[in-house]
C-alpha positions in Angstrom: -0.1 0.0 0.1 2.6 2.7 -1.3 0.1 5.7 -1.0 -0.5 5.2 2.8 1.6 5.8 5.8 0.9 4.4 9.2 1.3 5.9 12.7 -0.2 4.6 15.9 -2.3 2.1 14.0 -4.2 4.8 12.0 -3.6 5.1 8.4 -3.1 8.5 6.9 -3.5 8.7 3.0 -1.2 10.7 0.8 -3.7 12.5 -1.4 -3.1 13.6 -5.0 -4.8 15.3 -7.5 -7.0 12.9 -9.7 -6.9 12.5 -13.6 -9.6 11.7 -15.7 -7.4 8.6 -16.9 -7.6 7.1 -13.3 -9.7 3.9 -13.6 -9.9 0.3 -12.4 -8.2 -1.9 -15.0 -9.5 -5.2 -13.3 -12.8 -5.7 -14.7 -14.4 -4.8 -17.8 -17.7 -4.0 -16.1 -16.3 -0.7 -15.2 -16.1 0.7 -18.6 -19.9 0.4 -18.7 -20.1 2.8 -15.7 -18.1 5.6 -17.2 -19.5 9.2 -16.8 -22.7 9.5 -19.0 -21.7 12.9 -20.1 -18.4 14.9 -20.6 -17.7 17.1 -17.5 -14.7 19.5 -16.6 -12.8 18.5 -13.4 -10.2 21.1 -13.7 -12.3 23.8 -11.8 -12.4 22.0 -8.5 -9.6 20.4 -6.4 -10.4 16.7 -6.5 -8.2 14.7 -4.1 -7.6 10.9 -4.5 -7.5 8.3 -1.7 -5.7 5.0 -2.9 -4.9 1.6 -1.4 -4.8 -2.1 -2.6 -8.0 -2.3 -4.5 -9.5 0.9 -2.8 -10.1 3.9 -5.1 -11.9 7.0 -3.9 -12.1 10.7 -5.0 -12.9 13.5 -2.7 -13.8 17.2 -3.1 -15.1 20.2 -1.1 -18.5 20.3 -2.8 -20.1 23.2 -0.8 -18.3 25.8 1.2 -19.5 26.5 4.7 -22.3 29.0 4.0 -24.0 26.9 1.5 -23.4 23.6 3.5 -25.0 25.2 6.7 -27.9 26.2 4.7 -28.5 22.7 3.2 -28.1 21.3 6.7 -30.9 23.4 7.9 -33.0 22.8 5.0 -32.7 19.3 5.6 -33.4 19.4 9.3 -36.7 21.1 8.3 -37.7 19.0 5.3 -36.6 15.4 5.7 -38.9 13.0 7.5 -37.3 9.6 8.5 -38.5 5.9 8.9 -40.0 4.6 11.9 -41.4 1.3 13.0 -40.3 -1.8 11.2 -38.3 0.2 8.6 -36.1 1.7 11.2 -34.6 -1.9 12.1 -32.4 -4.4 10.7 -31.7 -8.0 11.3 -28.4 -9.2 12.6 -27.8 -12.9 13.2 -31.5 -13.6 13.1 -32.4 -10.9 15.8 -34.0 -7.4 14.9 -32.4 -4.4 16.2 -33.2 -0.5 16.0 -30.8 1.2 13.6 -28.5 3.4 15.7 -29.3 6.5 13.6 -32.1 7.8 11.6 -32.7 6.6 7.8 -34.8 7.2 4.9 -34.6 6.8 1.0 -35.7 8.8 -2.0 -35.6 8.0 -5.7 -37.3 7.0 -8.8 -40.7 5.3 -8.7 -40.4 1.5 -7.9 -37.0 1.6 -6.4 -35.9 0.0 -3.2 -32.7 -1.0 -1.3 -32.4 -4.4 0.5 -29.9 -5.1 3.2 -29.6 -6.7 6.6 -33.0 -8.3 6.3 -34.8 -5.1 5.5 -36.2 -3.5 2.3 -35.9 0.4 2.3 -38.6 2.0 -0.2 -37.8 5.0 -2.1 -40.1 7.9 -1.3 -40.5 10.4 -4.4 -37.9 12.8 -5.1 -38.2 16.3 -3.3 -36.7 19.6 -4.8 -34.0 19.7 -2.1 -32.6 16.3 -3.1 -33.1 16.8 -6.8 -31.0 20.1 -6.7 -28.1 18.1 -4.6 -28.5 15.1 -7.1 -28.2 17.2 -10.3 -25.2 19.2 -8.8 -23.3 15.9 -8.2 -24.3 14.8 -11.7 -22.7 18.0 -13.2 -19.8 17.8 -11.1 -19.0 14.1 -11.6 -20.9 13.3 -15.1 -22.6 10.2 -13.5 -26.4 9.8 -13.1 -28.0 8.6 -9.9 -31.6 7.2 -9.4 -31.6 6.8 -5.6 -30.4 8.4 -2.4 -30.1 6.7 1.0 -29.9 9.4 3.8 -28.6 8.6 7.4 -28.9 11.1 10.2 -26.4 10.8 13.0 -27.8 12.9 16.2 -24.4 13.0 17.7 -21.3 10.8 18.2 -23.4 8.2 19.8 -25.0 7.3 16.4 -22.9 5.2 14.2 -22.9 2.6 11.4 -20.9 -0.8 11.7 -18.6 -2.3 9.0 -20.4 -3.2 5.8 -20.0 -3.1 2.2 -22.3 -1.6 -0.3 -22.3 -4.6 -2.7 -25.9 -5.7 -2.8 -27.4 -7.3 -5.9 -29.8 -4.3 -6.4 -26.9 -2.0 -7.1 -25.6 -1.6 -10.6 -22.3 -3.5 -10.6 -19.2 -1.1 -11.0 -21.3 2.2 -10.6 -19.7 4.9 -8.1 -21.4 5.7 -5.0 -21.5 9.4 -4.2 -21.5 10.1 -0.6 -22.2 13.9 0.7 -21.5 14.8 4.2 -23.3 17.7 6.1 -22.8 18.7 9.7 -20.4 17.3 12.3 -17.2 15.9 10.7 -16.9 12.2 11.4 -14.2 9.5 10.9 -15.0 7.1 7.9 -13.1 3.8 8.3 -12.1 1.3 5.5 -11.0 -2.1 6.5 -9.9 -4.8 4.1 -12.0 -7.8 4.1 -8.9 -10.1 4.5 -8.1 -8.7 8.0 -11.6 -9.3 9.6 -12.5 -11.8 12.2 -11.1 -15.1 13.2 -10.4 -16.1 9.6 -8.1 -13.0 8.8 -5.5 -14.1 6.6 -3.2 -11.1 6.5 -2.6 -7.7 7.7 -3.7 -4.8 5.8 -3.6 -1.4 7.4 -7.1 0.2 7.6 -7.7 3.7 6.0 -9.4 6.5 7.8 -10.5 9.6 6.4 -12.3 12.5 8.2 -15.4 13.5 6.2 -15.9 17.3 6.8 -19.0 19.4 6.3 -20.0 20.0 2.6 -17.4 17.2 1.6 -18.4 14.7 -1.4 -16.5 11.3 -1.4 -16.8 9.2 -4.6 -16.4 5.6 -3.9 -15.4 3.8 -7.0 -15.0 0.2 -8.2 -13.6 -2.0 -7.0 -13.6 -0.6 -3.3 -16.8 -2.0 -2.1 -15.8 -5.6 -3.4 -12.8 -5.6 -1.0 -13.3 -3.2 1.7 -15.6 -2.7 4.5 -16.5 0.8 5.7 -17.9 2.2 8.8 -18.7 5.5 10.7 -17.3 4.4 14.4 -19.0 5.9 17.6 -17.3 9.0 18.8 -19.0 9.6 22.1 -17.2 13.1 22.5 -18.9 14.7 19.5 -22.1 16.6 19.8 -22.9 17.8 16.6 -25.6 16.5 14.1 -24.3 14.8 10.8 -26.4 14.1 7.8 -25.0 11.7 5.0 -26.4 11.2 1.7 -25.2 8.3 -0.6 -26.4 8.6 -4.0 -26.6 5.3 -6.0 -27.5 3.7 -9.2 -30.3 1.0 -8.5 -31.0 -1.7 -11.1 -35.0 -1.6 -11.2 -35.1 -5.3 -12.1 -33.6 -6.3 -9.2 -35.3 -4.2 -6.5 -38.1 -5.6 -4.4 -41.6 -4.3 -5.4 -43.1 -2.0 -2.7 -46.7 -0.6 -2.9 -46.6 2.8 -4.4 -49.6 4.2 -2.8 -47.8 3.9 0.6 -45.0 6.2 -0.7 -46.6 9.4 -1.9 
């Protein structure tokens, strides 16, 4: 992992300006997920985070004033799931999600993970503005967004991959962070649990207010990621992960319940 240096068991990534020629060469599926239209990346400072089979690009998408306004609008506009939709199943038992969650997207889409299926509510103007800005910035189209709200540092998300079958294979995931800065930790699949086969340093990124992180192929094939609990943090964080779902593989949801 030549792009990383390690200190006190935390990996700090050397970040370098991205180029449009930077692309995974391991799988021909990636070519199908090239940007849908030309875009000019020269006007923004893209940074890259690289490790073994990990490819992420990051940019300050919003300045503080605009990010503050978006966070305030989110707090006034978004309504989160409750009841069974706010639970996941782990090792056969149902648990409340340790954060608030909701999804929006194109009609008929849903996202299934951890024993639950999250339906896409219709797009609202706030989310359409953000989605279209991300498309203009990156050249990629997205038809679904999963939103997680972390009340403070006690809310978290455990290690997982975004590699479910209802996602378009090879398409990047665009992750926008608003509010409290939080650590975003990648851990290689070969290092986890009792069956760990080798030692690979984790990669930790601090996601700042207004930052967009592009998780590109093949990152989610090899690396788990998490937002660990940080009890000393007191601020709200809202994270939006824009995705490209495959409608033919999404579980069908009664649309009259999603208006």
